[in-house]
NULO-102182 format. One record per residue: residue in three letters; y, z, x of N, C-alpha, C in turn. Coordinates in steps of 0.2 Angstrom, whole numbers, plus 2048, in hexadecimal, padded with zeros to 3 digits. Layout:
residues N
AlaYZXYZXYZX/...
end
This chain:
residues 463
UnkA37C311A2A38C2D19CA37C32196/UnkA3BC31191A3BC3518BA37C31186/UnkA33C35182A2EC3317DA30C35176/UnkA2EC32171A2DC3416AA26C34168/UnkA24C3A164A1DC3B163A1DC3D15B/UnkA18C3B158A18C3D151A13C43150/UnkA13C45149A0EC4A147A0AC46142/UnkA04C461439FFC4313D9FFC48137/Unk9FCC451329FCC4912C9F8C4F12D/Unk9F2C4E1319EEC541329F1C59137/Unk9F6C5713B9FAC5C13F9FFC6013C/UnkA02C5D136A07C60133A05C6612F/UnkA09C6B12FA08C7112BA0EC72127/UnkA0DC75121A13C7711DA17C7C120/UnkA1DC7B120A22C80124A24C7D12B/UnkA21C7712DA23C74133A2BC72132/UnkA2EC72138A36C71138A37C6C13D/UnkA3CC6713CA3FC63142A46C63140/UnkA4AC63146A51C63145A54C5E14B/UnkA5BC5C149A5FC5914EA66C5B14C/UnkA6BC5A151A72C5C150A76C56152/UnkA7BC5514EA80C50150A87C5214F/UnkA8CC50153A93C51151A96C4B14F/UnkA99C4B149A9CC45147AA2C4314B/UnkAA2C3D14DAA8C3A151AABC3414D/UnkAB1C3214EAB4C2C14BAB0C2614C/UnkAADC25152AA9C1F153AA3C1F14E/UnkAA0C2514CA9AC25148A9CC22141/UnkAA2C2413FAA5C21138AA6C1A139/UnkAA9C1813EAAAC1013FAA4C0C13F/UnkA9FC0F143A99C0B144A95C0B13E/UnkA95C1013AA91C10133A95C0B12F/UnkA9BC0B12FA9FC0712AA9DBFF12C/UnkA9DBFE133A9BBF7135A94BF5133/UnkA90BFA134A89BF9132A87BF812B/UnkA8BBFC127A89BFC120A8EBF711C/UnkA94BF611EA99BF211BA9DBF7116/UnkA9CBFE116A9FC02112AA6C04115/UnkAABC01113AB2C02115AB6C06110/UnkAB3C0B10CAB6C0F108ABCC1310C/UnkAC2C1210AAC8C1510EAC7C1C10F/UnkAC3C2010BAC2C2710CABFC28113/UnkABCC23116AB8C2411CABCC20122/UnkAC0C1B120AC3C17126ACAC16126/UnkACEC19121AD5C18120AD8C1F120/UnkADBC21126ADEC28127AE3C29122/UnkAE8C25121AEDC2611CAEBC27115/UnkAE6C23113AE3C2410CAE0C2B10C/UnkADCC2C111AD8C32111ADCC39110/UnkAE2C38113AE6C3E113AE8C4010C/UnkAE9C3B108AEBC3C101AE5C3D0FC/UnkADFC3C0FFAD9C3C0FBAD7C440FA/UnkAD1C450F6ACFC4B0F4ACEC500FA/UnkACCC4D0FFACAC52105AD0C5210A/UnkAD5C4E10AADAC4D10EAD9C4C115/UnkAD3C49117AD1C4711DACCC4211D/UnkACBC3E123AC5C39123ABFC3D123/UnkABAC3B11FAB3C3E11FAAEC38120/UnkAA8C3B122AA2C36123AA0C3311D/UnkA9DC2D11EA99C2B118A93C30116/UnkA92C30110A8CC3510EA86C33111/UnkA84C2D112A7EC2A114A7DC2B11C/UnkA83C2C11FA82C2E126A7EC34127/UnkA7FC39123A7AC3F123A73C3D121/UnkA73C3811CA6CC3611AA68C32120/UnkA6CC2E124A69C2B129A66C3012F/UnkA6AC3512FA68C3A134A61C3D132/UnkA61C3F12BA5AC41129A55C3C12A/UnkA56C36129A51C3112AA4FC31131/UnkA54C32136A52C3213DA4DC3713F/UnkA4EC3D13CA4AC4313DA43C4113B/UnkA42C3E135A3CC3D132A38C37136/UnkA3CC32138A39C2D13CA37C2E143/UnkA3AC33146A39C3414DA36C3B14F/UnkA36C4014AA34C4614CA2EC49147/UnkA30C49140A2CC4C13CA2CC48135/UnkA27C44134A20C43137A21C3F13E/UnkA26C3B13EA27C37144A25C30143/UnkA24C2C149A22C25149A1CC24144/UnkA1CC1F140A17C1D13BA18C20134/UnkA1DC24134A1FC2612DA21C21128/UnkA1FC21122A21C1C11DA25C20118/UnkA2CC1E117A30C21112A2EC1F10B/UnkA2DC24106A2CC230FFA32C240FB/UnkA34C2A0FBA3AC2C0F7A3FC310FB/UnkA45C310F9A4AC350FCA4FC370F7/UnkA50C3E0F6A55C400F1A5BC440F6/UnkA61C430F4A66C460F8A6CC480F3/UnkA6EC4E0F5A73C510F1A79C530F6/UnkA7FC500F5A84C510FAA89C570F8/UnkA89C5C0FBA8CC630F9A93C630FC/UnkA94C61103A9BC62106A9CC5C10A/UnkAA2C5A10CAA4C55110AA3C56117/UnkAA1C5111BAA1C52122AA7C4E126/UnkAABC52129AB1C4F12CAB0C4E134/UnkAB5C4B137AB4C4913EAB4C50142/UnkAB0C51147AAFC5714BAAAC5C148/UnkAA8C5B142AA3C5F13FA9CC5F143/UnkA99C64144A92C64147A8DC65142/UnkA89C60141A84C6013BA7DC6113E/UnkA79C6613BA72C6813DA6EC65137/UnkA6AC60139A65C5D134A5EC60135/UnkA5CC62130A55C66130A51C6312A/UnkA4AC6212CA45C60127A40C65128/UnkA3DC67122A38C6C121A32C6A11D/UnkA2CC6B11FA27C6911BA26C6E115/UnkA26C6B10FA25C6F109A1EC6F106/UnkA1BC69107A14C68103A11C62107/UnkA0AC62107A06C5D109A01C5A103/UnkA01C541029FDC510FD9F7C4D100/Unk9F1C511019ECC4E1059E9C48103/Unk9E8C470FD9E4C400FB9E9C3A0FC/Unk9EFC3B0FD9F4C350FE9F7C35105/Unk9F5C3A1099F8C3B10FA00C3B10F/UnkA02C3E10AA0AC3F109A0CC4610A/UnkA12C4610CA16C4C10EA1CC4D10A/UnkA1EC53107A24C54105A28C58109/UnkA2FC5610BA33C5A110A39C5C10D/UnkA3CC6210EA42C6410CA47C61111/UnkA4CC5E10FA51C5B114A58C5F113/UnkA5BC61118A62C64118A66C6211E/UnkA6CC6211DA71C62122A76C67121/UnkA77C6B127A7CC71127A81C7012C/UnkA88C7212AA8DC7112FA8DC77134/UnkA92C77138A93C7C13DA94C8313A/UnkA96C84134A97C8A131A91C8C12D/UnkA8BC8812DA85C8A12AA85C88123/UnkA8AC84121A8BC8211AA87C7C119/UnkA84C7B113A7FC75111A84C7010F/UnkA83C6A113A87C64111A83C5F10D/UnkA7DC5F10FA78C5A10BA71C5E10A/UnkA6EC5D104A68C60103A64C5B0FF/UnkA5DC5B100A59C560FDA52C570FE/UnkA4EC520FCA47C520FDA44C4B0FF/UnkA3FC4B104A3CC44105A35C44104/UnkA32C3F102A2BC3E101A29C38106/UnkA24C3910AA22C3410FA1BC34110/UnkA18C2E112A11C2E114A11C2F11C/UnkA0DC3411DA0DC37124A08C32128/UnkA09C3112FA05C2D1329FEC30133/Unk9F9C2C1349F2C2F1359F0C2F13C/Unk9F3C2A1409F2C291479F7C2C14B/Unk9F5C2F1519FAC311569FEC2C159/UnkA05C2D15AA09C2815DA0DC2B162/UnkA0EC29168A12C2C16DA15C26171/UnkA1CC25170A1FC1F173A25C21177/UnkA27C1D17CA2DC1E180A33C1D17B/UnkA38C2217BA3EC21177A42C1B179/UnkA43C17174A47C11176A4EC13178/UnkA51C1017DA58C1117FA5CC0D17B/UnkA61C0F177A65C0B173A6BC08177/UnkA6DC02175A73BFF179A79C03177/UnkA7EC0317CA84C0517BA88C01176/UnkA8CC04172A90C0016DA97C0216E/UnkA9BBFC16FAA2BFD16FAA5BF9169/UnkAA9BFE165AACBFB15FAB3BF9161/UnkAB5BF315FABCBF1160ABFBED15A/UnkAC4BEF158AC8BEC152ACBBE6155/UnkAC9BE0152ACCBD9154AD3BD9154/UnkAD6BD815AADEBD715AAE1BDE158/UnkADEBE415AAE2BEA158AE8BEB15B/UnkAE8BEA162AEEBEB166AF4BE6164/UnkAF2BE0162AF7BDB160AFABDD159/UnkAF5BE0155AF8BE214EAFDBE814F/UnkAFCBEC153B01BF2155B07BEF158/UnkB07BEA15CB0CBE615FB10BE3159/UnkB0DBDF154B10BDC14FB14BE114B/UnkB11BE7149B14BEC145B1ABEF148/UnkB1ABEF14FB20BF1152B26BED152/UnkB26BE714FB2BBE214EB2EBE2148/UnkB2CBE6143B2EBE613CB36BE613B/UnkB39BEA140B40BEB13FB44BE7144/UnkB41BE2147B44BDD14CB45BD6148/UnkB4BBD4149B4CBCD146B48BC8149/UnkB46BC3145B42BBD148B47BB914D/UnkB43BB6152B47BB3157B46BAB156/UnkB4BBA7158B4BBA0157B47B9D15D/UnkB42B9915BB3DB96160B3DB8F15F/UnkB3EB8B164B3DB84165B35B83166/UnkB32B80161B2BB7F161B2AB77163/UnkB27B76169B27B7016CB21B6C16A/UnkB22B66167B1DB61165B17B65161/UnkB19B6815CB13B6B158B0FB66154/UnkB0CB62157B09B5C154B01B5D153/UnkAFFB63153AF8B64151AF8B6B14C/UnkAF3B6C149AF2B71144AF3B78147/UnkAF0B7914CAF0B8014FAF7B82151/UnkAFAB7E155B01B7F157B06B80152/UnkB05B7C14DB0AB7C147B09B82143/UnkB02B84141B01B8A13EB02B90141/UnkB02B90148B04B9614CB0BB9814B/UnkB0FB9214BB17B9314AB18B96143/UnkB15B9313EB16B94137B14B9C135/UnkB0EB9E138B0CBA4137B11BA913A/UnkB13BA8140B18BAC143B1FBAD13F/UnkB20BA713CB26BA7137B25BAC131/UnkB1FBAB12EB1DBAF129B1DBB612A/UnkB1BBB8130B1BBBF132B22BC2134/UnkB27BBE134B2EBC0136B2FBC013D/UnkB2BBBD141B2CBBD148B30BB814B/UnkB30BB2149B34BAD14BB37BA8145/UnkB3CBA5147B3FB9F143B3EB99147/UnkB39B95145B37B8F149B3BB89148/UnkB3DB8614DB40B8014DB3BB7B150/UnkB39B7614CB33B7214EB36B6B151/UnkB34B6A157B37B6415BB31B5F15C/UnkB32B5915AB2CB5415BB2DB4F156/UnkB28B4A155B28B45150B28B47149/UnkB2DB47146B2EB4A13FB28B4813A/UnkB27B4113AB22B3F135B1BB42137/UnkB1AB4213EB13B45140B13B4D13E/UnkB18B5013FB18B5813EB17B59136/UnkB1AB55132B19B5512BB12B54129/UnkB0FB4E12CB09B4D12AB04B5212C/UnkB05B55132B00B5B134B01B6112F/UnkB07B6212DB08B67128B04B66122/UnkB05B60120B01B5E119AFAB5E11A/UnkAF7B5C120AF0B5D121AEEB64121/UnkAF2B69124AF0B70124AF2B7411E/UnkAF5B70119AF7B74113AFCB79113/UnkB01B78118B06B7D119B0DB7A117/UnkB12B7E115B18B7C114B1DB7C11A/UnkB22B7711AB27B7711FB2EB7911C/UnkB2EB7C116B34B7D113B38B82117/UnkB3EB80118B43B8511BB42B85123/UnkB3EB80125B3DB8012DB41B7A12F/UnkB45B7A134B48B75137B44B7113C/UnkB44B6A13BB41B66140B46B61143/UnkB45B6114AB49B5D14EB45B57150/UnkB47B5114FB43B4B150B43B4A158/UnkB3DB4815AB3CB46161B36B41161/UnkB37B3C165B32B36165B2BB38168/UnkB2BB3C16DB25B3E170B26B45173/UnkB20B47176B20B4E179B25B4F17E/UnkB26B4A183B2AB4B188B31B4C186/UnkB33B48181B3AB4917EB3BB4F17B/UnkB36B52177B36B58174B37B5E179/UnkB34B5E17EB35B63183B3CB63186/UnkB3FB5D187B46B5D18AB4BB5F184/UnkB4AB5D17EB4EB60178B4EB67178/UnkB48B6A178B47B71178B4BB7517D/UnkB4BB72183B4FB75189B56B75187/UnkB58B6F185B5FB6E183B61B7317D/UnkB5DB74179B5EB79173B5FB80176/UnkB5CB8217BB5DB8817FB63B88182/UnkB65B83186B6BB83189B71B83185/UnkB70B8117EB76B81179B76B88176/UnkB71B8C178B70B93174B6EB9216D/UnkB6BB8D16BB68B8C165B62B8F163/UnkB5EB91169B57B94168B57B9A16D/UnkB52B9E16CB51BA4170B4BBA4174/UnkB47B9F173B40B9E176B3DB97175/UnkB39B95179B35B8F178B2EB90178/UnkB2BB8D173B23B8D172B20B87173/UnkB1BB87177B17B81178B13B7F172/UnkB13B78170B0FB7516BB09B7116E/UnkB08B6B16CB03B6716EB05B62174/UnkB06B6517AB08B61180B05B65186/UnkB05B6218BB02B65191B08B6A194/UnkB05B6F197B0AB7419AB0EB7119F/UnkB0CB6D1A3B10B6A1A8B16B661A5/UnkB14B631A0B1AB5F19DB1FB6319A/UnkB1DB69197B23B6D195B26B7019B/UnkB23B731A0B26B761A5B2AB711A9/UnkB28B6B1AAB2DB661ADB34B661AB/UnkB34B661A4B3BB671A1B3EB6D1A2/UnkB3BB731A2B3DB791A3B40B7A1AA/UnkB3CB771AFB3EB781B6B42B731B9/UnkB45B6F1B5B4AB6A1B7B4FB6D1BB/UnkB51B6A1C1B56B6D1C5B5DB6E1C2/UnkB5FB691BFB66B6A1BCB66B6B1B4/UnkB61B691B1B61B6A1A9B5CB6F1A7/UnkB58B721ABB53B771A9B55B7E1A8/UnkB51B821A8B52B891A6B51B8E1AC/UnkB51B8C1B2B50B901B8B55B961B8/UnkB52B9B1BBB57BA11BDB55BA31C4/UnkB58BA81C7B57BAA1CEB50BAC1CF/UnkB4DBAE1C9B46BB11CAB41BAC1C9/UnkB3BBAC1CCB36BA81CBB33BA91C4/UnkB31BA31C1B2EBA41BBB26BA51BC/UnkB23BA91B7B1CBAB1B7B1ABAC1B0/UnkB13BAB1B0B0FBAC1AAB0CBB31A9/UnkB0CBB61A3B09BBC1A3B04BBC19D/UnkAFEBBD19EAF9BBD199AF9BC5196/UnkAF9BC518FAF8BCC18CAF2BCC188/UnkAEDBD018BAE6BD0188AE4BD6184/UnkAE1BD517FADEBDA17BAD7BDA17C/UnkAD5BDF181ACEBDF184ACABE4180/UnkAC4BE217DAC1BE7179ABEBED17D/UnkABDBEC184ABABF2188AC0BF518C/UnkAC6BF418BACBBF718EACFBFB189/UnkAD2C0118CAD5C06187ADCC04185/UnkADFBFF188AE6BFD186AE7BF6187/UnkAEDBF3185AEEBEC187AEEBEB18E/UnkAECBE5191AEBBE3198AEFBDD199/UnkAF3BDD19EAF7BD71A0AF5BD51A6/UnkAF5BCE1A7AF3BCB1ADAF8BC51AF/UnkAFABC51B5AFFBC01B8AFDBBF1BF/UnkAFFBB91C1B01BB31BEAFABAE1BD/UnkAF9BAC1B8AF3BA81B7AF4BA11B4/UnkAFAB9F1B4AFCB981B1B02B941B5/UnkB06B971B9B0CB941BBB0CB931C3/UnkB0BB991C7B0CB991CEB05B981D1/UnkB04B931D5AFDB911D7AFBB961DD/UnkAFFB971E2AFEB9B1E8B05B9E1EA/UnkB07BA31E6B0DBA61E7B0EBAA1EE/UnkB13BAA1F1B14BAE1F7B17BB51F5/UnkB19BB91FAB1BBC01F9B21BC01F4/UnkB26BBC1F6B2CBBC1F2B2BBBA1EA/UnkB26BB51EAB25BB31E3B21BB81DF/UnkB1CBBC1E3B19BC11E0B1DBC71DD/UnkB22BC81E1B27BCD1DFB2ABCB1D8/UnkB2CBC51D7B2FBC31D1B29BC31CB/UnkB23BC11CDB1DBC11C8B1CBC91C6/UnkB1CBCD1CBB1CBD41C9B21BD71C4/UnkB27BD51C6B2DBD81C3B2DBD51BC/UnkB2CBCE1BBB2BBCB1B4B27BCF1B0/UnkB21BD11B2B1CBD41AEB1EBDB1AC/UnkB21BDF1B1B24BE51B0B29BE51AA/UnkB2EBE01ABB33BDF1A6B30BDE19F/UnkB2BBDA19FB28BD9198B25BDF195/UnkB22BE3199B1FBEA196B24BEF194/UnkB2ABEE198B30BF3195B32BF118E/UnkB32BEA18DB34BE8186B2FBEA181/UnkB29BEC183B23BEE17EB23BF517E/UnkB28BF9181B28C00180B24C04185/UnkB22C0018BB1EC04190B23C05196/UnkB26C0B196B2BC0C19BB2AC0C1A2/UnkB24C0D1A4B22C0D1ABB1BC0A1AC/UnkB1AC041ABB13C011ABB10C021B2/UnkB09C021B2B05C031B8B03BFC1BA/UnkB05BFA1C1B03BF31C3AFEBF31C9/UnkAF9BF01C8AF3BEF1CDAF4BE91D0/UnkAF5BE91D7AF5BE31DBAEEBE11DD/UnkAEBBDC1DBAE4BDB1DCAE2BD71E2/UnkADDBD91E5ADABD61EAAD2BD71EA/UnkACEBD51EFAC7BD61EFAC5BDD1F2/UnkACABE01F5AC9BE71F8ACFBEB1F7/UnkACEBF21F9AD3BF71F7AD7BF91FE/UnkAD5BF6203AD8BF7209ADCBF120C/UnkAE1BF2210AE5BED213AE1BEA219/UnkAE0BE3218ADCBE021DAE0BD921F/UnkAE2BD9226AE6BD3228AE3BCD227/UnkADDBCC226AD9BC6224AD9BC421D/UnkADBBC8219ADCBC7212AE3BC720F/UnkAE6BC220EAEDBC120DAEFBC5207/UnkAEBBC5202AEDBC91FCAEEBD01FD/UnkAEABD3202AEBBDA203AF2BDB207/UnkAF4BD720BAFABD720EB00BD7209/UnkAFFBD2204B04BD11FFB05BD81FB/UnkAFFBDB1F9AFFBE11F5B02BE61F9/UnkB01BE71FFB05BEC203B0CBEB203/UnkB0EBE5204B15BE3204B18BE41FD/UnkB15BE31F8B18BE41F1B19BEB1F0/UnkB14BEF1F2B14BF71F1B1BBF91F5/UnkB1CBF71FBB21BF91FFB28BF61FC/UnkB28BF01F9B2EBEE1F5B2FBF31EF/UnkB2ABF51ECB2BBFA1E6B2FC001E9/UnkB2CC021EFB2FC081F2B36C071F4/UnkB38C011F6B3FC001F8B43BFD1F2/UnkB41BFE1ECB44BFC1E5B46BF41E5/UnkB42BF01E9B42BE91E8B3EBE71E1/UnkB3ABEB1DFB36BEB1D9B37BF11D5/UnkB39BF11CFB3BBF71CCB38BF81C5/UnkB37BFE1C2B35BFF1BCB2DC001BA/UnkB29C001C0B22C011BFB1FC051C5/UnkB19C071C4B15C0A1C9B10C051CC/UnkB11C041D2B0DBFE1D5B08C011DB/UnkB02BFE1DAAFDC001E0AF9BFA1E1/UnkAF7BFA1E7AF3BF41EAAF2BF41F1/UnkAEDBF11F4AE8BED1F0AE3BF11ED/UnkAE1BEE1E7ADCBF11E3AD7BEC1E0/UnkAD1BED1E1ACCBE81DEACCBE91D7/UnkACABE41D3ACABE41CCAC7BEA1C9/UnkAC1BEC1CBABDBF11C8AC1BF81C9/UnkAC4BF91CFAC8BFF1D0ACFBFF1CC/UnkAD1BF91CAAD7BF91C6AD6BFB1BF/UnkAD0BF91BCACFBFA1B5ACAC001B4/UnkAC7C021B9AC1C071B7AC3C0E1BB/UnkAC4C131B8AC5C1A1BBABFC1C1BF/UnkAB9C1A1BCAB3C1C1C0AB2C181C6/UnkAB3C121C6AB3C0E1CCAB8C101D2/UnkABEC121CFAC3C151D4AC1C1C1D7/UnkABEC201D3ABBC261D5AB6C261DA/UnkAB1C211D9AACC201DEAAEC1E1E5/UnkAB4C1B1E5AB7C191ECABCC1E1EE/UnkABDC241EAAC1C291ECAC9C261EC/UnkACAC221E8AD1C1F1E8AD6C241E4/UnkADBC261E7AE0C2A1E4AE6C261E2/UnkAE7C251DCAECC201D9AEDC211D2/UnkAF4C201D0AF6C211C9AF4C1B1C6/UnkAF3C151C9AF2C0F1C6AEAC0D1C5/UnkAE6C0F1CAADFC0E1CAADCC101C4/UnkAD8C0C1C0AD5C0E1BAAD9C0E1B4/UnkADFC0D1B5AE4C0D1AFAEAC081AF/UnkAE8C021B2AEDBFD1B3AF0BFA1AD/UnkAF6BF91ACAF9BF51A7AF9BEE1A9/UnkAFBBEC1AFAFCBE61B1AF7BE41B7/UnkAF4BDF1B7AF0BDC1BDAF3BD61C0/UnkAF5BD71C6AF9BD11CAAF3BCE1CE/UnkAF2BC81CCAEDBC41D0AF0BC11D6/UnkAEBBC01DBAEEBBD1E2AF0BB61E1/UnkAEEBB21DDAF0BAB1DCAEEBA91D5/UnkAF0BA31D3AEEBA11CCAE7BA01CB/UnkAE3B9E1D0ADCB9D1CEAD9BA31CC/UnkADABA91D0AD7BAF1CFADABB21C8/UnkAE0BB11C7AE3BB41C1AE0BB01BB/UnkADFBAA1BBADDBA61B6AD5BA71B4/UnkAD1BA81BAACABAA1B9ACABB11B6/UnkACEBB61B8ACDBBC1B5ACFBBC1AE/UnkAD4BB91ACAD6BB91A5AD1BB51A1/UnkACEBAF1A3ACABAC19FAC3BAF19E/UnkAC1BB31A4ABBBB71A3ABBBBC19E/UnkAC1BBF19EAC2BC5199AC2BC2192/UnkAC5BBC191AC5BB918BABFBB6188/UnkABBBB318CAB5BB018AAAEBB418B/UnkAAFBB9190AA9BBD191AAABC418E/UnkAB0BC618EAB1BCD18BAB4BCD184/UnkAB5BC7181AB8BC717BABFBC917A/UnkAC3BC817FACABCA17FACEBC517B/UnkAD3BC8177AD8BC3174ADDBC2179/UnkAE0BBC179AE6BBB17EAECBB917B/UnkAF1BBB17EAF8BB817CAFBBB7183/UnkB01BB3183B04BB1189B0BBAF189/UnkB0FBB018EB16BAF18EB18BAE195/UnkB1DBA9196B20BA819DB27BAB19D/UnkB28BAF1A2B2FBB21A3B32BB01AA/UnkB38BB11AAB3CBAE1B0B40BA91AF/UnkB40BA51A9B44BA01A7B4ABA41A3/UnkB4FBA01A1B54BA319DB52BA5196/UnkB4CBA3194B49BA518EB42BA618F/UnkB3EBAA18BB37BAA18CB34BA4189/UnkB2EBA218CB2BB9C18AB24B9F187/UnkB22B9D181B1CB9F17EB17B99180/UnkB13B9B185B0FB96188B07B97186/UnkB05B94181AFEB9517EAFAB8F180/UnkAF3B91180AEEB8C182AECB8817B/UnkAE9B8217CAE7B7E176AE1B82173/UnkADDB86177AD8B8A174ADAB90170/UnkAE0B92171AE3B9816EAE3B98166/UnkAE1B9D162AE1B9D15BAE8B9F159/UnkAE9BA0152AEFBA214FAF1BA9151/UnkAECBAE151AEEBB4154AF1BB515A/UnkAEEBB115FAF1BB1166AF8BAE166/UnkAF9BA9162B00BA6162B05BAA15F/UnkB02BAE159B07BB3156B08BB915B/UnkB03BBB15FB05BC0164B09BBE169/UnkB09BB816BB0DBB5170B14BB516E/UnkB15BB3168B1CBB3165B1FBBA164/UnkB1BBBF163B1DBC6163B1FBC8169/UnkB1CBC616FB1EBC8176B25BC5177/UnkB26BBF175B2DBBC176B32BBF172/UnkB30BC116BB35BC4167B37BCB16A/UnkB32BCF16CB34BD616FB38BD5175/UnkB37BD0179B3ABCF180B42BCD17E/UnkB43BC8179B49BC6178B4DBCB175/UnkB4ABCF170B4EBD516DB50BDA172/UnkB4BBDC177B4DBE117CB52BDE181/UnkB52BD8183B57BD5187B5EBD5184/UnkB5EBD317EB65BD417AB68BDB17A/UnkB64BDF179B66BE6179B68BE917F/UnkB65BE7185B67BEA18BB6CBE618F/UnkB6EBE018DB73BDC190B7ABE018F/
end
């Protein structure tokens, strides 16, 4: 166990020195900004900083001051020290990658007040002074030796960062026409209007006109320039939306305030629906704070217990979606409970079959591996511990669940326990279906619309 120990006033001598060394990392700047609220663009905005006086991002000045405080509070004098005064003069900027030596030196002892004056300085890797100052403290009278507290790990995550990048990638793409089915509550209506304001969709609202107008009034939003198609109830709205697709009047369908089964019943109608030769499947697009890139999970909403042929379509739908997002060769992990093929575990047999299908070009456009347990699919260290040699393990873009129950639980656990943002889309019909949950917020609905926009644009260009 590691300890921290102080020096009492009587133990301290003029000339005593204590030091620590830190290398400035981007995370240090971000964490200090979060803690202090100081979002001066010189510290957190790369584009602004390039044009600023130093032409680069620099540390907050008080980051160095905090390091001086750390030396005083943990080393010299250490635990029990009471800060009285601190002067600081900032001589040079500290930029990312700089190695800073923090040094405090005892200058004077004031016996009657148990006070100590200390010279404080921070030097960079070239020996140049970046901060200099003086501290006055009351030194402890009693000896203290305590176990060093183990600090928690901190994971910084910008809310919706992956989605924001996705939205920015659509600036040169025309909005798509979307039939919004029964948008008769505030969240579904606002989601569609926000997507319109961002230039992602041109919504066509289908449902009871008076009710839609009333909801807009309560939400304080304008419906100017938005087409509304009258439908007496949600069932009729779903059928009209499907008919609008068949007439080539819309490019996608978006779920409003109605049950998924009700919408899908109209879409799956044998003669009037939107079926294709491929099985329809749902794909979650998750922005997970602890994962290094967007993570896609399928199928968690449509196919309850898919067989091997259905899983082939599920995998291909997900791969095709990632192609539209600019990922040319997505990595696909076929999930199971274990990493080896076991005749008693059907999902491992399906995984082996899907991998062989990929070898025979029955599935194209991705790198597929399985069976893989969840930990090995998303953690390189977990995969290494089991000596797995795989391009996919620890770096998966797509997780293919063995069935709907598993897929839904994985996605919901990431959303509600890991703080993931979610978006969702159904592929395999003649047009993409924007299938959101009643619990989804505006950001989620906007991101789902962007997925559909990218898919429609890509499909038009490749036909």
